[in-house]
C-alpha positions in Angstrom: 2.1 22.7 -1.0 3.6 19.3 -0.6 7.3 20.1 -0.2 9.9 17.3 -2.0 11.0 15.6 0.6 7.5 14.2 1.1 7.2 13.8 -2.4 10.0 11.1 -2.2 8.6 9.8 0.7 4.4 9.2 -0.7 3.2 11.6 2.1 -0.5 11.5 0.4 1.0 12.0 -3.1 -0.2 10.9 -6.7 3.2 11.1 -8.3 3.9 8.5 -8.6 5.4 7.1 -11.6 4.5 3.0 -12.3 4.9 1.0 -15.2 2.6 0.1 -17.4 2.7 -3.6 -16.0 -0.7 -5.5 -14.3 1.6 -4.9 -11.2 2.2 -1.2 -11.9 -0.8 -0.6 -12.2 -2.4 -2.0 -9.1 -0.2 0.0 -7.7 -1.3 3.5 -9.3 -4.9 2.6 -8.4 -3.8 2.0 -4.8 -2.4 5.5 -4.3 -5.3 6.9 -6.1 -7.6 4.8 -3.7 -5.0 6.2 -0.2 -5.0 9.6 -1.6 -9.3 9.6 -1.7 -9.5 8.0 1.5 -6.9 11.2 3.0 -9.6 13.6 1.0 -11.9 12.1 2.3 -10.8 13.1 5.5 -9.6 9.9 6.8 -6.7 10.4 9.4 -4.0 8.8 7.0 -0.1 8.5 6.2 1.5 6.3 3.6 4.5 5.8 2.1 6.8 3.2 0.1 9.3 0.9 1.5 13.0 0.6 -0.8 13.2 -2.1 -2.6 16.6 -2.2 -3.7 18.1 -4.8 -1.2 18.9 -2.7 1.2 16.2 -3.6 3.9 14.2 -6.7 4.9 12.3 -8.3 2.2 8.6 -9.6 2.2 7.6 -5.8 4.0 4.3 -5.1 1.2 4.7 -2.1 -1.3 2.7 0.2 1.1 3.4 0.8 3.9 0.0 2.1 5.8 -0.3 4.2 8.8 -4.4 4.6 9.5 -5.5 6.2 12.1 -2.6 4.9 14.4 -2.4 1.3 12.8 -0.2 -0.1 11.1 -1.6 -1.3 7.5 1.1 -3.1 4.8 -0.4 -3.2 1.7 1.6 -6.0 -1.7 -0.2 -4.9 -4.6 -0.3 -8.3 -7.1 -1.6 -8.7 -10.6 -5.4 -10.5 -11.2 -3.2 -13.6 -10.9 -0.2 -12.7 -8.8 1.3 -14.8 -5.5 2.9 -13.6 -2.5 6.7 -14.5 -2.8 7.8 -16.9 0.1 9.2 -13.6 2.6 6.0 -11.7 1.5 4.2 -14.9 2.8 6.5 -15.2 6.1 5.6 -11.2 6.5 2.2 -11.3 6.6 1.6 -14.4 8.7 4.2 -12.9 11.0 2.0 -9.5 10.7 -0.8 -11.8 11.3 0.1 -13.1 14.3 0.8 -10.0 15.9 -2.9 -8.5 15.0 -2.0 -6.9 12.4 -3.0 -5.8 8.8 -1.6 -7.4 5.5 -3.3 -6.7 3.0 -3.0 -8.3 -0.5 -4.6 -6.2 -3.8 -5.1 -8.3 -6.0 -5.9 -6.3 -10.0 -7.0 -3.2 -9.8 -10.9 -3.7 -9.3 -10.0 -4.3 -5.4 -7.7 -1.4 -5.7 -11.0 -0.1 -6.5 -12.2 -1.4 -3.6 -9.9 -0.1 -0.9 -11.2 3.1 -0.4 -14.2 1.9 0.9 -12.3 -1.4 3.4 -10.3 1.8 4.5 -12.8 3.9 5.3 -15.1 0.4 7.3 -11.3 0.3 9.2 -11.6 3.7 10.9 
């Protein structure tokens, strides 16, 4: 049984409540993909950093640790664009040989599990 702190931190939890916006639907589809990856035995953990202005902007909607590698995932509606801060962080992460994924639309989110499996 998940502890309350696990649910709050997102440790494999599918209980997130997102709005009915196109981006909210993408976020829910990403959570589902992450949970499926975990259910298939991938060594994966994730959380959603607080977006309340107290931390760095542009980090992505999800921080994922997959087999020891840190992955940033930004959810966007199908034609959504990255903010300047997100573009900056994406560039900095990639310059450090890291991974910053932009998932646009529910169809891309549905393919995320397969993409993650290929990364292991």
